[in-house]
C-alpha positions in Angstrom: -6.8 16.5 9.4 -4.3 15.5 12.1 -0.6 16.3 12.2 1.2 17.2 9.0 -1.5 15.7 6.7 -2.5 19.1 5.2 1.1 19.8 4.1 1.4 16.3 2.6 -1.8 16.8 0.7 -0.6 20.2 -0.5 2.6 18.6 -1.9 0.6 15.8 -3.5 -1.7 18.4 -5.2 1.4 20.1 -6.6 2.5 16.7 -8.1 -0.9 15.6 -9.3 -3.4 18.5 -10.2 -6.1 15.9 -10.3 -5.5 14.8 -6.7 -8.7 14.5 -4.6 -9.9 12.3 -1.7 -10.9 8.9 -3.0 -14.4 7.6 -2.5 -15.5 5.7 0.6 -18.0 3.3 -0.8 -20.9 1.8 1.2 -21.5 -1.7 -0.2 -24.7 -3.1 1.3 -25.0 -6.0 -1.1 -21.5 -7.2 -0.1 -22.4 -6.8 3.6 -25.6 -8.8 3.2 -23.7 -11.6 1.4 -21.1 -11.8 4.2 -23.7 -11.6 7.0 -22.5 -8.4 8.6 -24.1 -5.0 9.0 -21.9 -2.9 6.8 -18.9 -2.9 4.5 -17.1 0.4 3.8 -14.5 0.3 1.1 -11.9 3.0 0.6 -11.4 3.0 -3.2 -7.7 3.7 -3.7 -8.2 2.6 -7.3 -9.1 6.2 -7.9 -5.7 7.6 -6.9 -3.3 9.1 -9.4 -1.4 6.3 -11.0 -4.2 3.9 -10.0 -3.1 2.9 -6.5 -2.4 4.2 -3.0 1.3 3.9 -3.7 1.2 7.4 -5.3 0.7 8.8 -1.8 3.9 7.3 -0.5 6.4 6.7 -3.3 5.8 9.9 -5.1 5.7 12.0 -2.0 8.8 10.4 -0.5 10.7 10.7 -3.8 9.9 14.4 -4.2 11.0 15.0 -0.6 14.3 13.3 -1.3 15.0 15.3 -4.4 13.9 18.6 -2.7 16.4 18.0 0.1 19.1 17.3 -2.5 18.3 20.5 -4.2 18.2 22.5 -1.0 14.5 23.5 -1.3 11.0 22.2 -0.5 8.7 20.3 -2.8 7.0 23.5 -4.0 10.4 24.9 -5.0 11.5 21.6 -6.6 8.5 21.5 -8.9 8.5 25.2 -9.7 12.1 25.3 -11.0 14.2 22.7 -12.8 17.3 21.8 -10.8 20.5 20.5 -12.5 22.5 17.6 -11.1 19.7 15.9 -9.2 20.6 12.4 -8.0 18.8 9.4 -9.4 16.1 7.7 -7.4 16.5 4.0 -6.9 14.0 1.5 -5.6 12.8 -2.1 -5.8 9.2 -2.8 -6.6 6.5 -5.3 -7.3 5.1 -2.6 -9.6 3.2 0.2 -8.0 5.9 1.6 -5.7 8.3 1.7 -8.7 5.7 3.5 -10.7 5.2 6.1 -8.0 8.9 6.7 -7.5 9.4 7.0 -11.3 6.7 9.6 -11.4 8.5 11.6 -8.7 11.7 11.5 -10.7 9.9 12.6 -13.9 8.1 15.5 -12.3 11.4 16.8 -10.9 13.5 16.1 -14.0 15.6 13.4 -12.4 16.5 9.8 -13.4 14.8 6.8 -11.8 16.2 3.2 -11.7 13.6 0.6 -10.8 14.6 -2.9 -9.8 11.9 -5.4 -10.7 11.6 -9.2 -9.9 11.1 -11.7 -12.7 7.4 -12.2 -11.9 6.3 -8.7 -12.8 3.9 -8.5 -15.8 4.9 -6.7 -18.9 1.9 -4.4 -18.6 3.3 -3.1 -15.3 6.8 -2.8 -16.7 5.5 -0.7 -19.6 3.7 1.7 -17.2 7.0 2.3 -15.3 9.0 2.7 -18.5 6.4 5.3 -19.7 7.4 7.4 -16.7 10.9 7.5 -18.1 12.5 5.1 -15.7 15.3 2.7 -16.4 14.3 -0.9 -15.5 16.7 -3.4 -14.0 15.3 -6.9 -14.1 16.3 -9.2 -11.2 16.3 -12.9 -11.6 14.6 -13.7 -8.3 11.9 -12.5 -5.9 10.9 -9.0 -4.8 13.1 -9.5 -1.8 16.1 -10.2 -4.1 15.2 -6.9 -6.0 15.2 -5.1 -2.6 18.7 -6.4 -1.9 19.9 -5.5 -5.4 18.5 -1.9 -5.2 20.1 -1.4 -1.8 23.5 -2.5 -3.1 23.3 -0.3 -6.1 22.4 2.8 -4.0 25.1 1.9 -1.5 27.6 2.0 -4.3 26.7 5.7 -4.9 24.5 5.3 -8.0 21.6 7.3 -6.4 19.3 7.6 -3.4 17.3 4.6 -2.3 13.6 5.3 -2.0 12.4 2.1 -0.3 9.1 1.3 1.3 10.8 -1.3 3.5 13.7 -1.2 5.8 15.3 -3.4 8.5 16.0 -0.6 11.0 13.7 1.2 13.3 13.6 4.7 11.9 14.5 5.5 8.3 13.5 9.1 7.2 12.6 8.0 3.6 10.5 5.0 4.7 8.9 7.4 7.3 7.9 9.7 4.4 6.5 6.8 2.5 4.3 5.8 5.4 3.4 9.4 6.1 1.9 9.7 2.7 -0.3 6.6 3.3 -1.6 8.3 6.4 -3.7 10.5 4.1 -6.0 7.5 3.6 -6.8 7.2 7.3 -7.4 11.0 7.6 -9.8 10.9 4.6 -11.7 7.9 6.1 -12.3 9.6 9.4 -13.6 12.8 7.7 -15.8 10.8 5.3 -17.4 8.6 7.9 -18.3 11.7 9.9 -19.5 13.6 6.8 -21.6 10.8 5.5 -23.2 10.0 8.9 -21.9 6.4 9.1 -21.3 4.7 12.5 -17.6 4.1 13.1 -16.4 0.7 11.9 -15.8 -2.1 14.3 -13.2 -3.9 12.2 -10.5 -3.1 9.7 -9.4 -5.8 7.3 -6.3 -4.5 5.4 -3.9 -6.3 3.1 -0.2 -6.4 3.6 2.9 -6.9 1.5 5.7 -5.6 3.7 3.1 -4.0 6.0 3.6 -0.3 5.3 0.0 0.5 4.4 -1.4 -1.3 7.4 1.1 0.2 9.8 0.5 3.7 8.5 -3.3 3.7 8.8 -3.9 1.4 11.7 -2.6 3.8 14.4 -4.9 6.6 13.2 -7.9 4.3 13.1 -7.5 2.0 16.1 -8.5 4.4 18.9 -11.1 6.0 16.7 -12.9 2.8 15.7 -15.9 1.5 17.6 -15.5 -1.6 19.9 -14.1 -4.1 19.5 -11.8 -2.1 17.2 -10.3 -5.2 15.7 -7.6 -4.9 13.1 -6.9 -7.9 10.8 -3.9 -8.1 8.5 -4.7 -10.1 5.3 -1.8 -11.8 3.5 -1.4 -14.5 0.8 -0.7 -17.9 2.3 2.5 -18.0 0.2 3.8 -14.6 1.4 2.5 -14.2 5.0 5.6 -12.4 6.2 3.9 -10.0 8.6 2.2 -13.0 10.3 5.5 -14.8 10.5 7.2 -11.8 12.1 4.4 -11.3 14.6 4.4 -14.9 15.6 8.2 -15.1 16.1 8.6 -11.6 17.6 11.1 -10.6 15.0 11.3 -9.9 11.3 12.3 -13.0 9.3 12.6 -13.7 5.6 10.3 -16.5 4.4 12.1 -19.3 2.6 11.2 -20.5 -0.8 8.9 -19.1 -3.5 6.7 -16.3 -2.3 5.2 -15.4 -5.7 1.4 -15.2 -5.6 -1.5 -14.2 -7.8 -1.7 -11.1 -5.6 1.4 -9.7 -7.3 1.7 -6.6 -5.2 1.8 -8.7 -2.0 4.6 -11.1 -3.1 6.9 -10.1 -0.2 8.9 -12.5 1.9 10.1 -10.1 4.6 8.1 -7.5 6.6 9.4 -3.9 7.0 10.7 -3.4 10.5 8.9 -0.2 11.3 5.6 -1.7 10.1 6.2 -4.9 12.2 7.0 -2.8 15.3 3.8 -0.7 14.9 1.5 -3.7 14.2 3.0 -5.6 17.1 2.3 -2.7 19.4 -1.3 -2.5 18.3 -1.9 -6.2 18.8 -3.3 -6.8 15.3 -4.5 -10.2 14.2 -3.8 -12.0 10.9 -5.5 -14.1 8.3 -3.9 -15.8 5.3 -5.7 -16.3 2.1 -5.2 -19.1 -0.5 -4.4 -18.5 -4.1 -7.9 -19.6 -5.2 -9.5 -17.2 -2.7 -7.3 -14.3 -3.8 -8.0 -15.0 -7.5 -11.8 -15.1 -6.9 -11.7 -11.8 -5.1 -12.3 -9.4 -8.1 -15.1 -11.4 -9.5 -16.8 -11.5 -6.1 -16.4 -7.8 -5.4 -17.7 -6.2 -8.6 -21.1 -8.0 -8.8 -21.7 -6.8 -5.2 -21.3 -3.1 -6.0 -17.5 -2.8 -5.6 -15.0 -1.4 -8.1 -12.9 -3.4 -10.6 -9.7 -4.4 -9.0 -7.0 -7.1 -8.9 -6.3 -10.0 -6.5 -3.9 -7.6 -4.7 -6.4 -4.8 -4.6 -9.2 -7.0 -3.3 -7.2 -9.0 -0.8 -8.7 -7.3 2.2 -12.2 -8.4 1.1 -10.9 -11.9 0.3 -9.7 -12.1 3.9 -13.0 -10.7 5.2 -14.9 -13.2 3.1 -12.8 -16.1 4.5 -13.2 -14.9 8.1 -17.0 -14.5 7.7 -17.3 -18.2 6.9 -16.4 -19.1 10.4 -19.0 -17.6 12.8 -17.5 -15.4 15.5 -14.0 -15.4 14.0 -12.3 -12.1 14.9 -15.5 -11.2 16.8 -17.5 -10.8 13.5 -21.2 -10.8 14.1 -24.3 -9.6 12.2 -23.8 -6.2 13.8 -20.2 -5.8 12.6 -19.2 -2.8 10.5 -16.1 -3.5 8.5 -13.7 -1.1 6.8 -11.6 -2.4 3.9 -9.2 -0.8 1.4 -9.4 -1.5 -2.4 -5.7 -0.8 -3.0 -5.4 -0.7 -6.8 -7.5 -0.4 -9.9 -8.3 -3.4 -12.1 -6.4 -4.3 -15.3 -6.9 -2.2 -18.4 -7.1 -3.5 -22.0 -6.8 -7.0 -20.8 -3.4 -6.4 -19.2 
């Protein structure tokens, strides 16, 4: 594994004894339906906490608390430390759950700011980690602003997955955790004897996942090595930033059936990385997002949500226009299933 990935994995195993690489699924029925050669789906539904966010939010939260305690993550988890600061964040659900888990593991408090659209099932999962919930009468971006103000007033340390500056150490830790996904993909493709993918379709909220894995995959992929960012039409903040050459906040209502992607402003480090890589974008309608889970599972994929299946929804839309993004019958496409499906009807 490249860089500092082994040390990140070691810390994640300390946090989650069940931690293991998630499956890379070969979905031939899905590929045949879409008229391409192969679909490889990285199944992040199998991560601890049910999504890829456990890689970033939990890892970054533990690193914050370890620094506050004057130790490393191993030392933090081995010994209870008194007087730890609270962890504060805004979330559409999964990041807050991951940060709350970090606080619980270390014996600290977590305060999670949630927008009004979050389902009660997601709220209950965060509360079960011992976090205090602050409901914000507005969007995810309003919750981001409220969390930053509260942290700025000295109530705790902000563990955000989005920032409007070039280099924030905590956001850098969040994205470093996500890099584990790309490292696993590279190893699994080689181990399983697959040809390298020609395309990556990856969903974006603020863009952190895409920007974390794209640099590790771009030069490794086979030609044409095309990376496509998939966003809801109502919340296409990464596409807006790339088209205008600067991060902007989308006006109006950005809530979408893909709840985890209801973001109106891209993270600046993610924008800068994706711009440098020359990624392309596709936006997906509400009906296309909602249909995603029921399209994926009958074709051999895992149960997921409109957010988790958004990458495949974007691929499905693109495949309906011959030649779009250079897709042909020989294309091999990598996608990420970013979260597990609802449980108990929630």
